[in-house]
C-alpha positions as CSV (number, residue, x, y, z in Angstrom):
1,M,18.9,-3.9,3.0
2,S,20.1,-4.5,6.6
3,S,23.5,-6.1,7.1
4,D,22.6,-8.8,9.7
5,A,26.2,-8.7,10.9
6,G,27.3,-9.2,14.5
7,N,24.9,-12.1,15.3
8,G,27.0,-13.7,18.0
9,S,30.1,-15.9,18.3
10,A,30.5,-19.4,16.9
11,N,29.6,-21.0,20.2
12,D,26.3,-19.0,20.6
13,V,24.7,-20.0,17.3
14,C,22.7,-23.1,16.3
15,R,24.4,-25.2,13.7
16,E,22.9,-27.5,11.0
17,E,23.2,-30.7,12.9
18,E,21.3,-29.3,15.8
19,F,18.1,-29.3,13.7
20,D,18.2,-32.9,12.7
21,C,16.3,-34.2,15.7
22,K,13.8,-31.3,15.8
23,I,10.9,-33.0,14.0
24,W,7.8,-31.1,14.8
25,P,4.5,-33.0,15.4
26,G,2.5,-33.2,12.1
27,V,5.7,-33.2,10.0
28,G,6.5,-36.9,10.1
29,E,9.8,-38.7,9.4
30,I,12.1,-37.2,6.8
31,S,14.1,-39.7,4.7
32,F,15.9,-39.2,1.4
33,R,13.9,-39.6,-1.9
34,P,16.2,-39.7,-4.9
35,F,15.0,-38.2,-8.3
36,V,13.9,-41.3,-10.2
37,S,12.0,-40.8,-13.5
38,A,11.7,-42.7,-16.7
39,S,10.8,-39.6,-18.7
40,I,13.3,-37.1,-17.2
41,P,16.6,-38.7,-16.4
42,K,18.7,-36.8,-13.8
43,E,22.1,-38.2,-13.1
44,P,24.8,-36.5,-10.9
45,L,27.2,-34.4,-12.9
46,S,30.1,-35.3,-10.5
47,D,30.7,-37.8,-7.7
48,R,33.7,-35.8,-6.5
49,A,34.1,-35.6,-2.7
50,P,35.9,-32.9,-0.8
51,D,39.7,-33.0,-0.1
52,A,41.5,-31.4,2.7
53,A,41.6,-28.0,0.9
54,D,37.9,-28.1,0.3
55,E,37.2,-28.8,3.9
56,A,39.4,-25.9,4.9
57,R,37.4,-23.6,2.6
58,N,34.1,-25.0,4.0
59,K,35.2,-24.0,7.5
60,R,36.0,-20.6,6.3
61,L,32.6,-20.3,4.7
62,I,30.8,-21.3,7.9
63,S,33.0,-18.9,9.9
64,E,32.0,-16.0,7.6
65,L,28.3,-17.0,7.8
66,V,28.5,-16.8,11.6
67,K,30.3,-13.4,11.4
68,Q,27.7,-12.1,8.9
69,G,24.7,-13.2,11.0
70,G,23.7,-16.2,8.9
71,Y,22.8,-18.3,12.0
72,E,20.3,-17.9,14.7
73,L,21.4,-17.5,18.3
74,R,20.9,-20.6,20.3
75,D,18.8,-18.9,23.1
76,R,16.7,-17.1,20.6
77,N,16.0,-20.3,18.8
78,E,14.8,-21.8,22.0
79,Q,12.6,-18.7,22.3
80,R,11.1,-19.5,18.9
81,E,10.2,-23.0,20.0
82,Q,8.6,-21.7,23.1
83,I,6.6,-19.2,21.2
84,L,5.3,-22.0,18.9
85,L,4.3,-24.0,21.9
86,E,2.4,-21.1,23.4
87,I,0.6,-20.3,20.1
88,K,-0.3,-24.0,19.8
89,S,-1.8,-23.9,23.3
90,L,-3.9,-20.8,22.5
91,L,-5.2,-22.2,19.2
92,E,-6.0,-25.6,20.7
93,S,-8.0,-24.1,23.5
94,W,-9.9,-21.9,21.0
95,A,-10.6,-24.8,18.6
96,V,-11.9,-27.1,21.4
97,E,-14.2,-24.4,22.7
98,Y,-15.4,-23.4,19.2
99,I,-16.3,-27.1,18.3
100,Q,-18.1,-27.4,21.6
101,K,-20.0,-24.2,21.1
102,T,-21.0,-24.8,17.4
103,I,-21.7,-28.5,17.2
104,G,-21.9,-29.5,20.8
105,E,-19.1,-32.1,20.7
106,T,-16.2,-32.5,23.1
107,V,-13.0,-33.3,21.4
108,S,-9.3,-33.5,22.5
109,E,-6.9,-30.7,21.7
110,E,-5.0,-32.9,19.2
111,A,-8.2,-33.8,17.4
112,A,-9.3,-30.1,17.2
113,C,-6.1,-28.4,16.1
114,Q,-2.5,-29.0,15.0
115,I,0.1,-26.4,14.2
116,V,2.9,-27.1,11.7
117,P,5.8,-24.7,11.3
118,F,7.3,-24.5,7.8
119,G,9.5,-22.3,5.7
120,S,13.0,-21.3,6.9
121,F,12.3,-22.5,10.5
122,C,11.3,-26.0,9.3
123,L,14.2,-26.1,6.8
124,G,16.6,-25.2,9.7
125,V,18.0,-22.2,8.0
126,H,16.4,-19.3,9.9
127,T,18.4,-16.4,11.2
128,M,17.8,-13.8,13.8
129,E,15.7,-11.7,11.4
130,S,13.6,-14.5,10.0
131,D,9.9,-14.7,10.6
132,I,8.1,-18.0,11.4
133,D,5.5,-19.4,9.0
134,V,2.9,-21.5,10.8
135,L,0.0,-23.5,9.5
136,C,-2.9,-24.3,11.7
137,V,-4.7,-27.4,10.6
138,V,-8.3,-27.9,11.8
139,P,-11.3,-30.1,10.9
140,R,-14.1,-29.0,8.6
141,S,-16.4,-28.1,11.5
142,I,-14.3,-24.9,12.0
143,S,-15.3,-22.2,9.6
144,R,-12.5,-20.3,7.8
145,S,-14.3,-17.0,8.1
146,D,-14.8,-17.6,11.9
147,F,-11.1,-18.5,12.2
148,F,-10.1,-15.1,10.8
149,A,-12.8,-13.3,12.7
150,E,-12.1,-14.8,16.2
151,V,-8.5,-15.8,16.3
152,P,-7.0,-12.3,16.1
153,A,-8.9,-11.4,19.3
154,V,-7.5,-14.5,21.0
155,L,-4.0,-13.5,20.0
156,A,-4.5,-9.9,20.9
157,A,-5.4,-11.0,24.5
158,C,-1.9,-12.3,24.8
159,K,0.4,-9.6,26.5
160,R,3.4,-10.8,24.5
161,V,1.7,-10.0,21.2
162,K,2.3,-6.5,19.9
163,Q,-1.2,-5.1,19.4
164,S,-0.3,-2.8,16.5
165,S,1.3,-5.7,14.6
166,L,-1.9,-7.7,14.2
167,L,-3.0,-7.7,10.5
168,T,-5.5,-10.0,8.9
169,V,-5.0,-10.6,5.2
170,Q,-8.0,-12.8,4.3
171,D,-8.3,-12.1,0.6
172,A,-4.7,-13.0,-0.3
173,F,-3.6,-16.0,-2.4
174,V,-2.5,-17.5,0.9
175,P,-4.7,-15.9,3.6
176,V,-2.7,-15.1,6.8
177,I,-2.9,-13.4,10.2
178,R,0.3,-11.5,10.7
179,L,1.5,-10.7,14.2
180,Q,4.6,-10.0,16.2
181,Y,5.2,-12.2,19.2
182,D,8.1,-11.2,21.5
183,E,9.4,-9.2,18.6
184,I,9.4,-12.2,16.3
185,D,7.2,-11.9,13.2
186,I,4.6,-14.7,12.7
187,D,2.6,-15.5,9.6
188,L,-0.3,-17.7,10.6
189,S,-2.4,-19.5,8.0
190,V,-5.2,-22.1,8.3
191,A,-6.2,-25.3,6.4
192,R,-9.5,-27.2,7.0
193,L,-9.3,-31.0,6.5
194,A,-12.4,-32.9,5.2
195,C,-12.9,-34.7,8.5
196,T,-14.9,-34.2,11.7
197,T,-11.8,-34.5,13.9
198,L,-8.1,-34.6,13.0
199,P,-6.7,-38.2,12.6
200,E,-4.3,-39.7,15.2
201,N,-0.7,-39.5,14.1
202,F,-1.6,-36.7,11.7
203,N,1.1,-36.1,9.0
204,V,0.7,-33.0,6.8
205,A,2.8,-34.7,4.1
206,D,0.2,-37.5,3.6
207,D,-1.3,-37.1,0.1
208,E,-4.6,-38.6,1.2
209,H,-5.4,-35.4,3.1
210,L,-5.4,-33.4,-0.1
211,A,-7.5,-35.9,-2.1
212,Q,-10.6,-34.9,0.0
213,L,-10.1,-31.2,-0.1
214,S,-12.5,-29.1,-2.2
215,E,-11.4,-25.5,-1.4
216,Q,-8.4,-24.2,-3.3
217,K,-7.3,-22.1,-0.3
218,D,-7.0,-25.2,1.9
219,M,-4.9,-26.8,-0.8
220,T,-2.6,-23.8,-1.1
221,C,-2.1,-23.5,2.6
222,M,-1.4,-27.2,3.1
223,N,1.3,-26.9,0.4
224,G,3.4,-24.6,2.5
225,P,4.7,-27.3,4.9
226,R,4.4,-30.0,2.3
227,V,6.8,-28.3,0.0
228,T,9.2,-27.5,2.8
229,I,9.3,-31.2,3.9
230,E,9.7,-32.5,0.4
231,I,12.7,-30.2,-0.3
232,L,14.4,-31.8,2.7
233,R,13.6,-35.3,1.5
234,R,15.1,-34.5,-2.0
235,V,18.6,-33.6,-0.9
236,P,21.3,-36.3,-0.4
237,N,23.0,-34.4,2.5
238,V,20.7,-32.1,4.6
239,K,23.6,-30.6,6.5
240,H,25.5,-29.4,3.4
241,F,22.2,-28.3,1.9
242,R,21.4,-26.1,4.9
243,T,24.8,-24.4,4.8
244,L,24.5,-23.8,1.1
245,L,21.0,-22.4,1.4
246,R,22.1,-20.1,4.2
247,S,24.8,-18.8,2.0
248,I,22.4,-18.3,-1.0
249,K,19.7,-16.6,1.1
250,L,22.2,-14.2,2.7
251,W,23.8,-13.5,-0.7
252,A,20.4,-12.9,-2.4
253,R,19.2,-10.5,0.3
254,R,22.5,-8.5,0.3
255,H,22.2,-8.2,-3.5
256,C,18.5,-7.1,-3.5
257,I,17.2,-10.1,-5.4
258,Y,15.2,-11.9,-2.7
259,S,11.4,-11.2,-2.9
260,N,8.8,-13.4,-4.6
261,M,6.3,-10.5,-4.4
262,V,8.3,-8.2,-6.7
263,G,9.4,-11.0,-9.1
264,F,12.6,-12.4,-7.6
265,P,12.8,-15.9,-6.1
266,G,11.6,-16.1,-2.6
267,G,12.6,-18.5,0.1
268,V,11.0,-21.6,-1.5
269,A,12.4,-20.9,-4.9
270,W,16.0,-20.3,-3.7
271,A,15.7,-23.5,-1.6
272,I,14.6,-25.6,-4.7
273,M,17.4,-24.0,-6.8
274,A,19.9,-25.0,-4.0
275,A,18.5,-28.5,-3.7
276,H,18.8,-28.9,-7.5
277,V,22.6,-28.3,-7.2
278,C,22.8,-30.7,-4.3
279,Q,21.3,-33.5,-6.4
280,L,23.7,-32.9,-9.3
281,Y,26.8,-32.9,-6.9
282,P,25.7,-35.3,-4.1
283,N,29.1,-35.8,-2.4
284,M,30.3,-32.2,-2.3
285,N,30.4,-30.1,0.9
286,A,28.8,-26.7,1.2
287,W,31.7,-24.7,-0.1
288,M,32.0,-26.8,-3.3
289,L,28.2,-26.6,-3.7
290,L,28.3,-22.8,-3.5
291,E,30.9,-22.7,-6.3
292,K,28.8,-25.0,-8.4
293,F,25.7,-23.0,-7.7
294,F,27.0,-20.0,-9.5
295,F,28.9,-22.0,-12.1
296,L,25.7,-23.9,-13.0
297,Y,23.2,-21.0,-13.1
298,K,25.5,-18.6,-14.9
299,A,25.1,-20.8,-18.0
300,W,21.5,-22.0,-17.2
301,N,18.8,-21.5,-19.9
302,F,16.2,-20.1,-17.6
303,T,13.4,-21.1,-20.0
304,N,14.1,-24.7,-18.8
305,P,12.3,-25.6,-15.6
306,I,14.3,-26.3,-12.4
307,M,12.9,-29.4,-10.8
308,I,14.0,-31.6,-7.9
309,A,11.1,-34.1,-8.2
310,P,9.7,-35.8,-11.3
311,L,6.1,-34.8,-12.1
312,E,4.9,-38.4,-11.6
313,D,5.8,-38.0,-7.9
314,C,3.7,-34.8,-7.8
315,R,0.3,-36.3,-8.5
316,L,-2.4,-37.6,-6.1
317,P,-2.8,-41.3,-5.7
318,G,-5.2,-42.8,-8.2
319,A,-4.6,-39.9,-10.6
320,R,-7.3,-37.8,-8.7
321,S,-6.8,-34.1,-9.4
322,H,-9.2,-31.3,-8.8
323,C,-7.0,-28.2,-9.1
324,A,-4.6,-26.6,-11.6
325,E,-1.1,-28.0,-11.9
326,W,2.0,-26.9,-13.7
327,D,2.0,-28.8,-17.0
328,P,4.9,-28.5,-19.4
329,S,2.7,-29.7,-22.3
330,R,0.7,-26.6,-22.0
331,I,3.6,-24.2,-22.0
332,N,4.1,-22.1,-25.2
333,D,5.7,-18.8,-26.3
334,W,2.6,-16.9,-25.0
335,N,2.4,-18.2,-21.4
336,R,6.1,-19.2,-20.8
337,R,7.4,-17.5,-17.7
338,P,10.9,-16.0,-17.7
339,L,11.9,-18.3,-14.8
340,S,10.3,-21.6,-13.8
341,V,11.2,-23.2,-10.5
342,I,8.8,-26.1,-9.9
343,T,7.6,-27.1,-6.4
344,P,8.1,-30.9,-5.7
345,T,4.6,-31.8,-4.4
346,F,1.0,-31.9,-5.6
347,P,-0.1,-29.7,-7.1
348,A,3.2,-28.9,-8.9
349,A,3.4,-25.1,-9.4
350,N,5.9,-22.5,-10.6
351,A,7.3,-20.9,-7.4
352,T,8.7,-18.0,-9.6
353,Y,5.5,-17.3,-11.5
354,N,5.9,-13.6,-10.6
355,S,9.3,-13.4,-12.4
356,T,9.7,-10.8,-15.1
357,K,12.1,-10.2,-18.0
358,S,13.9,-7.6,-15.8
359,T,14.2,-9.6,-12.6
360,V,15.7,-12.6,-14.5
361,A,18.1,-10.3,-16.2
362,V,19.2,-8.9,-12.7
363,I,19.6,-12.5,-11.4
364,K,21.8,-13.5,-14.3
365,Q,23.9,-10.3,-13.8
366,E,24.4,-11.0,-10.1
367,V,25.1,-14.8,-10.6
368,E,27.7,-14.0,-13.3
369,A,29.5,-11.4,-11.1
370,S,29.4,-13.8,-8.0
371,N,30.8,-16.7,-10.1
372,Q,33.8,-14.5,-11.0
373,L,34.3,-13.7,-7.3
374,L,34.4,-17.3,-6.3
375,E,36.8,-18.2,-9.1
376,R,39.4,-16.5,-6.9
377,G,38.9,-19.0,-4.2
378,A,37.8,-18.7,-0.5
379,E,39.0,-15.1,-0.3
380,G,36.0,-14.1,-2.5
381,V,33.5,-15.1,0.2
382,V,33.8,-11.9,2.1
383,Q,33.0,-9.8,-1.0
384,L,30.2,-12.2,-1.9
385,F,28.2,-11.2,1.1
386,E,28.8,-7.5,0.9
387,P,25.6,-5.5,0.4
388,I,25.3,-3.9,-3.0
389,K,25.0,-0.2,-3.2
390,F,21.6,-0.1,-4.9
391,F,21.5,3.6,-5.3
392,R,24.9,3.8,-6.9
393,I,24.2,1.1,-9.6
394,Y,21.6,3.0,-11.7
395,K,21.4,6.5,-12.9
396,N,17.6,6.7,-13.0
397,F,14.9,5.4,-10.6
398,I,11.2,5.2,-10.5
399,E,10.0,6.5,-7.1
400,V,6.7,5.2,-5.9
401,Q,5.6,7.3,-2.9
402,I,2.7,6.3,-0.7
403,T,1.1,8.7,1.8
404,A,-1.5,7.2,4.1
405,R,-3.1,7.2,7.5
406,P,-1.2,4.9,10.0
407,D,-4.2,2.6,10.2
408,V,-4.3,1.8,6.5
409,M,-0.6,2.2,5.6
410,K,0.4,-1.4,6.3
411,S,-2.3,-3.0,4.1
412,Y,-2.0,-0.4,1.3
413,C,1.8,-0.7,1.3
414,A,1.6,-4.5,1.0
415,Y,-1.0,-4.1,-1.8
416,V,1.1,-1.7,-3.9
417,N,4.2,-3.8,-3.4
418,S,2.4,-6.9,-4.7
419,Q,1.5,-4.9,-7.9
420,L,5.0,-3.5,-8.7
421,R,5.8,-6.5,-10.9
422,K,2.8,-5.6,-13.1
423,F,4.1,-2.1,-13.4
424,I,7.5,-3.4,-14.6
425,E,5.8,-5.6,-17.2
426,R,4.0,-2.5,-18.5
427,L,7.3,-0.6,-18.6
428,H,8.6,-3.3,-20.9
429,I,5.5,-3.3,-23.1
430,F,5.8,0.4,-23.4
431,S,9.5,0.2,-24.3
432,E,9.0,-2.3,-27.0
433,A,5.7,-1.0,-28.5
434,T,5.4,2.7,-28.2
435,G,8.5,3.9,-26.4
436,P,11.7,5.5,-27.9
437,G,12.6,2.2,-29.6
438,P,12.8,-1.6,-29.1
439,G,15.3,-2.5,-26.4
440,F,15.1,1.0,-24.8
441,L,14.5,-0.5,-21.4
442,V,17.3,-3.0,-20.7
443,L,16.0,-3.8,-17.2
444,A,14.0,-2.5,-14.2
445,H,15.3,-3.6,-10.8
446,P,12.7,-3.3,-8.0
447,C,14.3,-2.8,-4.6
448,P,12.7,-5.5,-2.3
449,D,12.9,-3.1,0.6
450,Y,10.8,0.0,1.1
451,F,11.8,3.1,3.1
452,S,9.7,4.9,5.7
453,L,9.9,8.6,6.3
454,P,11.4,9.3,9.8
455,E,8.9,10.7,12.3
456,E,10.9,13.9,12.8
457,R,10.6,14.7,9.1
458,R,6.8,14.2,8.9
459,V,4.7,17.3,8.3
460,A,1.5,15.8,9.7
461,A,1.4,13.4,12.6
462,D,-1.6,11.5,11.1
463,Q,0.2,10.8,7.8
464,D,2.9,8.2,7.2
465,R,5.0,8.1,4.1
466,V,6.6,5.1,2.5
467,V,8.8,5.0,-0.7
468,F,9.6,2.2,-3.1
469,Y,12.3,2.4,-5.7
470,I,12.9,0.7,-9.1
471,G,16.3,1.1,-10.6
472,L,16.3,1.7,-14.4
473,K,18.9,0.7,-17.0
474,F,18.3,2.1,-20.5
475,S,20.0,1.4,-23.8
476,D,23.1,3.7,-24.0
477,D,22.7,4.0,-27.8
478,I,19.0,5.1,-27.6
479,I,19.7,7.5,-24.7
480,K,22.5,9.0,-26.8
481,R,20.1,9.4,-29.7
482,M,17.4,11.0,-27.6
483,K,19.9,13.5,-26.2
484,E,21.0,14.4,-29.8
485,E,17.3,14.9,-30.8
486,N,16.6,16.8,-27.5
487,R,13.9,14.3,-26.6
488,P,13.1,14.0,-22.9
489,L,12.5,10.7,-21.0
490,N,8.8,10.4,-20.7
491,L,7.2,7.4,-18.9
492,T,3.8,9.1,-18.4
493,T,1.9,6.4,-20.4
494,P,2.9,3.3,-18.3
495,V,2.7,5.3,-15.1
496,Q,-0.9,6.4,-15.8
497,E,-1.9,2.9,-16.9
498,F,-0.5,1.5,-13.7
499,L,-2.2,4.1,-11.5
500,G,-5.5,3.4,-13.3
501,M,-5.4,-0.3,-12.5
502,L,-4.8,0.1,-8.8
503,D,-7.5,-0.3,-6.2
504,R,-8.3,2.9,-4.2
505,Y,-7.9,2.9,-0.4
506,E,-9.6,5.5,1.7
507,G,-7.0,7.6,3.5
508,A,-4.2,6.7,1.1
509,D,-2.6,8.4,-1.9
510,I,0.2,7.4,-4.3
511,K,2.5,9.4,-6.5
512,I,5.0,8.1,-9.1
513,Q,7.9,9.9,-10.7
514,V,11.2,9.4,-12.3
515,V,14.2,10.7,-10.3
516,R,17.9,10.8,-10.9
517,K,20.5,9.2,-8.6
518,K,21.5,12.5,-7.1
519,E,17.8,13.2,-6.1
520,I,17.5,10.2,-3.8
521,P,16.9,11.7,-0.3
522,D,19.6,11.4,2.3
523,W,17.2,9.7,4.8
524,V,16.6,6.9,2.2
525,R,20.3,6.4,1.7
526,A,20.8,6.3,5.4
527,Q,18.2,3.5,5.8
528,A,19.8,1.6,2.9
529,G,23.2,1.9,4.6
530,D,24.5,3.8,1.5
531,V,25.6,7.3,2.5
532,A,26.3,9.2,-0.7
533,P,30.1,9.7,-1.4
534,P,31.3,13.4,-1.2
535,A,31.1,15.3,-4.4
536,A,34.3,15.6,-6.4
537,P,36.1,18.9,-6.0
């Protein structure tokens, strides 16, 4: 819930056009691919182009983004590129040595290893606080288990890597090595191609590489950069798309609705939603697209999928398929997700699979309010990017408190965070089935950020404490009836069910309770930038 503000002057930051020539090896050339489908027609809703007033508003939008820290500093961007080159050199040396040691062959660095950045860095929309997603592509002679066993030590030997930041998450849906390099967070994943050496002029977007893969994790990891590249190919004007996406990402973070893990759209989903708007209004500038973004989604039926590529473009050549794909013909009332944002490459997948009834309700609420702001014109932009006061919105909160040894806190905290969406689903089931009455729980808003107890407040030096919060909104009518009947709020059943499904970590403990707004600790409010207002006299 940080503000990101004060990120430098207009002359210090990298602008959209500066990323056009930065095509990283392994990415290939990016050219526009329009949405063409016989089964799903998609025509622009307007061909309108900006007039002088629209251009003036667009300049004001960009100026506000600079002021709010929506752009990366130019020298820090150069630092990111240098870091990538250094990681590339470390991994190439390790891969060449590994192949020589295990199968006795001498190969070139390019044939042994390629790294491909993706996510916000590849899209050209990263900010000072952004991490860098990196895929390391290697031949099949390199074992995945050996990669995760040996590469952390290679990285740890680098003096510019913060030792305490290294974390291997091998059992995740997308296995990664997390590290901090010169204070910039890196998520490193690996994909193994079905070849003895990497091909010359390797292009990660080439579908043929996927056709030979047999492991689901390799497919999943390859799709990171492939989706990023395809998003750029699907927008008619990359420059305007980037400014729009910067605006949406900043807005979503400030409004606490940016986190795939807890059920909100993540970076990929917001990018697809922004690209969808760009396709429908191909000639508009970023300011106009921002207006249309909120106008379009405030009335959007979220049970309808948001797609920027037809499904026929998301299949392997020769109809070869060996993994699960998103298939609309198999969607029914039992498995339909509250929000469906479909990735534009094989295998097509729902990037918002983690969405819940509550998170979609919060998104609708924030989109509607933001649309009303922009109806006032450019003067609404400043308010659009103001951080919400999360702890003032709701009267009741669920507090999830984790106490753990420092060496297990990071992994246990990430695990619990990944399970919170399941807790929210259980809250809804309880509300509808056995709770005070249908519709009792209107929504549960998980705060994407967690809060760490300051060191000076810790009782034991060997125990860290982290707290998550979920804002609760209940039916006013049912709450009124409960008060009249003197019935207390009791969420013991879903809390105990959730605790019972969690894995146990040695050296970690978890406690869950319902707290009122006035019970939120001052140190939490301070970290959230939301100091409680003085009590009324």
